[in-house]
C-alpha positions in Angstrom: 152.4 48.4 174.1 149.6 46.0 173.3 146.2 47.5 172.9 142.9 45.6 172.5 139.2 45.7 173.5 137.4 43.0 175.3 133.7 42.9 174.5 130.6 40.8 175.0 128.2 40.5 172.1 124.9 40.4 173.9 122.4 37.9 172.6 125.4 35.8 171.3 125.6 32.1 170.9 127.3 29.5 173.1 129.9 28.7 174.3 130.1 31.6 176.7 132.9 33.8 175.4 134.3 37.3 174.9 135.5 39.0 171.8 139.0 40.4 171.7 139.4 43.1 169.0 142.4 45.1 167.9 143.6 47.1 164.9 144.6 44.1 162.9 143.2 41.1 164.8 140.0 39.7 166.2 139.4 36.5 168.2 137.0 34.8 170.6 138.0 33.4 173.9 135.9 30.9 175.9 135.2 32.1 179.4 135.2 28.7 181.1 138.8 27.7 180.1 140.3 30.9 178.6 141.1 29.1 175.3 141.0 30.9 171.9 138.4 29.1 169.8 138.0 31.5 166.8 140.4 33.9 165.2 144.0 34.3 166.3 145.9 36.3 168.9 149.7 36.2 168.7 152.3 36.6 171.4 151.8 39.1 174.2 148.3 40.0 173.2 147.1 36.4 173.3 148.7 35.9 176.7 147.3 39.2 178.1 143.8 38.5 176.9 143.7 34.9 178.2 145.1 36.0 181.5 142.4 38.7 181.7 139.7 36.0 181.2 141.3 33.8 183.9 141.5 36.7 186.4 137.9 37.9 185.7 136.2 34.6 184.9 133.5 34.8 187.6 132.5 38.4 186.6 132.6 37.6 182.9 130.3 34.5 183.4 127.9 36.6 185.5 127.7 39.2 182.7 127.2 36.4 180.2 124.4 34.8 182.2 122.7 38.2 182.8 122.5 38.9 179.0 122.4 35.5 177.4 120.7 33.3 180.0 
């Protein structure tokens, strides 16, 4: 079973993104295109995290705008 945390770092820099953190990995995924741009997510975890961003894109962008302008 894959386990990871999706988090916003409020007051963060552009591009709008989320942090994906697990026991032995960390990465950043852009909200606009669900692409990993920092760190590395392998296999199932990467697919699940990117799919989460695609599915929740509008909500994630709204949260980003609320906290980062």
